[in-house]
Structure formats: structure tokens, C-alpha cells
N, C-alpha and C positions, 0 to 999 in steps of 0.2 A: 224660319224660311226653309223651303224644301229645295233639294238639289237632286237631280236624277241623271241616270245614264241608262242607255238601252243597248243591248247586244242582240242583233237579229241573225237569224239563219245559222245558229250554232249547231254543228253536227254532233248530236247526242240526244237521247230521248229525254223528254221532260221529266219523266219519273226518276231517272238517275240524277238529273240536275237538282231536282227538288230534295233528294236525300241530302245532298251536300249543302244546299241553301238552308234547310231546316237546322242543320248542325251549327251554322254560324250566325243565324239571324238575331240571336240574343246577345251576341258579343258587340264590343265596340269595333268600328271598321278597321282600325289599325291592328287590333288583336286578331280579327277575323282573317286578315291577309297573312299574318304570321302562321296561323293554324292551317290555312289552306295550302301554304307552301309545304307543310309536313304531311298533309293528308294524302294517302296513296290512292286517290281516285282520279280518273281522267277528267271528270267534270269539274275538278277544282281549278284548273287553269283558266278556262273561259270565264268562270264566275269571278275569279280574282281580277281578271282584266276589266270586267265591268265595274267592279268595286273601285279599282284604281281610277277608272275614268270618272266615276261619280265623285271621288275625293278630289280629283283635279278640277272638276267643275266647281266644287265648293271652294277650293283654294283660290280659284280665279275670281270668284265673286266676293268672298269675305277676307281673303288673305291668309287664312289658316284653317287647320282641320281639327282643332281642339274642341271638345264638347259635342262632336257630332255622334249621332247614333242612327241605326237603321229604323226607318219608319215602316218600310215594306220591301220585301224581296219577292218579286213575282216571276214565276217560271211558267210560261205558257207554251202550248204545243204549236209548232210551226208546220210547214208543209212537209210532205214525205216524198222522197225520190223513189220511184217505182223501178225496180230492177228485176232481171230474170237470171236464173241459174240453169244451165243446160243439164239435163239428166238423160237417162237411157231412152232408147227407142224414139229419138227425135222430139222428146217432150221438154217442157221447161217449167220450173217452179218459180213462183213470184215471191219476192220479199221486198220489204220497205226499209229505206235508210231514213230514219227520223231526224227532224230538226226541231230546234226550240228557240224561243225568244226569252231573253232575261231583261227585267227592268229592276233597277236598284234605286230606291228613293231614300235619301238621307235627310235628316232634319236636325236643326240645332235648338229646337224648342224643348222645354222641360215637360216631363210627363205630369199629368195632374191626377 
């Protein structure tokens, strides 16, 4: 059976979140949470929150979290906030504050 959690509108670019997600997607979820706690990346905190939510969803349905593994960790690009920075001579430079969506899917099925 599959259990999922989604984190939307997370302030951080999808590229930076994917680097962290790729580092932990081969681990077991509990070990991934421990390694994310020690990882010196800002993207580790929102990803660990979504993984904790997926584990809580699985615990609610099956009563435990043993034997779970990641089926998929998807990091997709969300909307961008467009902002302006004032520069000389009354001009402005544009920049974007990027957001991302994270979907974590856990499964308890064995690999074949």
C-alpha cells in the first residue's frame, strides 16, 4: 500500500531541494530523517517535515512504520514571487523568489 504527504509552496528552489532529496531517497525513512538532521543544508528541514508527515500517515493507517521505504520523492517547481530591487538613477532590477512543491510517497510492498 502507498502512503503519501505533500508539502506545497516551500520557499526554496526546486534545484536545491532535489539535491537533498536525491541524497536520501535510497535510505529507509527513519535513517533519512536522522541524516537530514545532520545535513548542513537549508532544504533539509522542509523535506524532513514532509517525510515525518508521510510516516505519520502510514502509522495512522497501519499502526507502525516498520518495513516502509521510499517509492518516490518528487520535487516540482512552484510559483515564483516577483520582486524588485531599487538601483541608481531611479531604476529597478527584477529578481524572483522561487517556491517548490514536495511529494513523498512511501510503500510497504517488497521490490521485485
